C-alpha positions, -999 to 999 in steps of 0.1 A, spaced: 0 0 0 27 25 11 48 16 -20 19 22 -43 10 55 -25 45 67 -32 42 57 -68 9 76 -71 24 106 -53 54 109 -77 30 104 -107 7 132 -95 37 155 -88 50 148 -123 16 156 -138 13 189 -118 48 200 -129 39 190 -165 9 213 -164 30 241 -148 55 239 -178 83 225 -156 89 198 -181 124 186 -171 113 182 -134 82 164 -146 104 139 -165 125 132 -135 94 125 -114 78 103 -141 111 83 -143 111 79 -105 75 67 -106 83 42 -133 113 30 -113 90 25 -82 64 7 -104 91 -18 -112 77 -53 -104 41 -41 -105 39 -40 -143 26 -76 -141 -2 -66 -117 -36 -49 -125 -25 -16 -110 -47 12 -124 -19 38 -117 5 22 -142 -13 28 -176 -21 64 -165 15 70 -156 28 56 -189 3 76 -209 10 109 -192 48 104 -196 44 95 -232 24 127 -238 51 147 -221 79 131 -243 59 140 -274 54 175 -262 92 178 -257 99 165 -292 109 130 -284 83 114 -307 98 79 -308 103 78 -270 68 91 -265 52 66 -289 70 37 -272 56 49 -238 21 54 -253 20 19 -269 30 5 -235 2 25 -219 -24 11 -244 -13 -24 -236 -15 -17 -199 -50 -3 -202 -61 -35 -220 -44 -56 -193 -61 -37 -165 -95 -30 -179 -99 -52 -209 -103 -40 -245 -122 -9 -257 -119 11 -225 -124 49 -230 -89 56 -215 -75 32 -241 -91 53 -268 -77 85 -253 -42 69 -254 -48 60 -291 -57 97 -297 -23 106 -283 -6 80 -304 -23 95 -335 -11 130 -325 25 118 -320 25 101 -354 11 133 -370 39 154 -354 63 129 -370 46 135 -404 32 100 -405 -3 111 -414 -15 78 -428 -7 60 -396 -21 89 -376 -54 85 -395 -56 48 -389 -50 52 -352 -76 80 -350 -101 58 -367 -94 31 -341 -100 56 -313 -132 67 -330 -146 32 -331 -141 28 -293 -155 63 -285 -187 56 -305 -190 22 -289 -186 36 -254 -203 70 -256 -224 68 -288 -222 85 -321 -231 120 -308 -206 125 -280 -179 151 -274 -153 123 -275 -165 113 -310 -165 149 -320 -129 152 -309 -119 122 -331 -138 137 -360 -120 170 -355 -86 152 -354 -94 132 -385 -103 165 -403 -70 180 -392 -49 151 -404 -66 149 -438 -62 187 -443 -25 184 -432 -21 161 -462 -36 188 -484 -68 166 -488 -92 193 -477 -122 178 -495 -119 147 -474 -111 165 -442 -139 191 -443 -168 166 -438 -152 154 -406 -150 190 -393 -187 195 -402 -196 163 -383 -177 175 -353 -193 210 -355 -228 195 -357 -222 173 -326 -207 201 -306 -236 224 -314 -261 198 -302 -243 189 -270 -224 220 -257 -239 248 -279 -223 275 -300 -205 293 -271 -183 264 -260 -145 264 -267 -147 230 -284 -172 245 -309 -147 274 -313 -118 251 -319 -138 233 -346 -146 267 -363 -109 275 -362 -100 242 -379 -127 249 -406 -112 283 -411 -77 267 -415 -92 244 -442 -108 273 -461 -75 292 -459 -56 262 -474 -81 263 -503 -75 300 -508 -110 308 -497 -100 338 -475 -136 352 -470 -149 320 -455 -117 316 -435 -122 351 -421 -158 344 -412 -149 313 -393 -118 328 -376 -139 357 -364 -166 334 -350 -140 312 -333 -122 342 -318 -155 356 -304 -161 324 -285 -125 322 -271 -124 358 -261 -154 351 -239 -137 320 -224 -102 333 -220 -96 315 -187 -105 282 -204 -73 281 -224 -52 312 -231 -28 295 -255 -57 284 -277 -72 319 -276 -38 335 -286 -34 309 -315 -69 317 -328 -63 355 -326 -30 351 -344 -47 331 -372 -74 357 -374 -48 385 -376 -30 368 -404 -61 363 -425 -72 400 -418 -38 411 -432 -43 388 -462 -77 403 -471 -64 439 -465 -82 446 -431 -50 460 -417 -64 482 -389 -85 453 -377 -55 430 -379 -35 453 -357 -63 454 -331 -65 416 -332 -27 412 -328 -26 437 -299 -53 416 -281 -31 385 -287 0 402 -274 -18 415 -242 -33 381 -235 1 364 -240 18 389 -216 -8 382 -189 -6 344 -193 18 317 -180 27 299 -212 61 283 -220 84 307 -239 60 336 -231 86 363 -236 95 349 -271 58 348 -280 52 384 -268 81 397 -289 71 377 -320 36 391 -319 50 427 -314 70 420 -346 39 410 -364 22 443 -354 52 463 -366 53 443 -399 17 450 -405 23 488 -402 54 484 -424 35 466 -451 10 494 -452 38 519 -457 31 534 -423 68 537 -414 64 560 -384 39 537 -367 61 507 -375 91 524 -359 70 533 -329 58 496 -326 94 484 -325 104 511 -300 74 501 -278 90 467 -273 119 484 -254 95 508 -236 75 479 -223 107 460 -212 96 430 -233 131 419 -245 147 394 -222 178 372 -222 158 347 -243 150 372 -270 185 386 -279 182 374 -315 148 391 -319 163 423 -303 191 423 -328 165 418 -356 144 447 -342 175 470 -344 181 457 -380 145 463 -390 146 498 -375 177 504 -397 157 494 -428 128 516 -418 150 546 -411 167 539 -445 133 541 -462 127 575 -446 163 586 -457 172 591 -420 206 577 -426 222 587 -392 195 569 -373 199 539 -396 236 539 -389 229 537 -351 204 509 -356 226 488 -379 255 492 -355 235 479 -325 222 450 -346 257 441 -358 271 442 -323 243 420 -309 245 395 -337 283 393 -333 279 385 -295 252 359 -300 258 344 -335 295 351 -338 316 373 -360 314 349 -390 277 344 -391 260 355 -423 234 377 -404 263 396 -388 278 402 -422 244 414 -435 241 440 -408 277 450 -415 270 455 -452 239 477 -445 259 497 -419 285 505 -446 257 515 -470 242 540 -445 276 554 -437 280 560 -474 246 576 -477 252 599 -447 285 611 -462 309 591 -440 329 577 -469 359 567 -448 336 549 -424 319 532 -453 352 520 -468 363 505 -435 329 488 -430 326 474 -465 362 461 -463 353 444 -430 322 428 -446 343 416 -476 368 400 -451 338 382 -433 325 368 -466 359 357 -480 369 341 -447 338 320 -448 339 311 -485 308 330 -495 318 335 -531 284 347 -543 273 368 -513 306 387 -514 297 402 -548 274 428 -532 301 439 -508 326 442 -537 301 464 -555 294 486 -525 331 489 -518 337 498 -554 312 526 -552 327 540 -520 362 538 -535 349 559 -565 335 584 -541 370 586 -525 385 592 -559 403 559 -559 393 550 -594 417 521 -602 407 503 -570 371 511 -576 372 496 -611 388 464 -598 361 457 -572 332 467 -595 346 442 -621 349 415 -594 312 420 -586 302 420 -623 322 387 -630 304 369 -601 269 382 -610 272 375 -647 283 339 -639 257 332 -612 228 355 -621 232 360 -659 238 392 -680 202 404 -679 199 404 -641 194 439 -626 225 436 -603 246 426 -633 235 455 -654 241 479 -624 276 467 -621 281 470 -659 268 506 -659 290 515 -629 321 501 -646 313 521 -678 308 553 -657 341 549 -638 360 541 -670 
């Protein structure tokens, strides 16, 4: 009795930490529980299949699909051993097996397992049950993931009909089904029907925010993306701001990364609408709200880089120089001096120095970028730096050197891009001008 109580206690602690997002600690506790179970695997102990199933689901969540599937298959056998075949918990485990297979990209196997689960759910709960609706929903998702929307949609419609009858049109399960239907329409390019269903799903989840914030954020992000696609940009920004605020309040894994990524989407939406000042303000707001953390250094470097591009678009070259400098230094510290993204920021920094009249600074920066590309064997990428360096040399009245680097750029581009490419023609025209 005491031994089994300890096993159950470890299993429950693991499940609690699993839900709290403390995944590594949960793994340790599941392992301890399995170790304690030891010789009880041959007994009809109800705690064991539950333990195996929960641990299998955690492994899948952490990306260990094969390990998770191994554990889930053991859990299914344990359920059959303890309860006999066709128990509802066996069906739930088969659901998890199907999900793991889908994450591995093995959709045909996922569908076969989901169909197995559906048979049990219908036998236990009847045709019109939430569990059957969940299986129909999953089948629709797996078929649509295989680009077979015409076969997936009827499953979604069955799920929607069951949910409407049993829980009504305000329940999150109904909303989740609407979201899946919207995804299917979006895959078909039917943006208007996708928009209608995303809006309906979002309205349900916004009422039920405490019933699953991650799902609410996901649906709001989907709605924002389709609003951008159909040109409802102000509505998209409002939707994305809701998603960002909800994420900031929540307790989701990688919350800080999600908040910053959504902030980027807001800035990008302004940017795509040529609203450069508002895009700049959106990026600056990330710093003002103290939303960058040690987990988001790469995103912070990208924000500086994007600000550089925006300032460049406004011909505010001095501000662009400062932004590109910050981006380059951050990328250098995180990605290393030799990373391509570091070289890209270095190249743009050189361009802005050139545009702001700092020719000596531009020459030094472009030479630095050339060294980065040549050191790393980037024979095609270095052409742009040769070209920019050649222009800066011309501005400094170093005509022979200018011609040498412009010809280097031309030779690479004509070989790799062809003589009619815009870059090739630009190099050709610049050579003619210098000559």
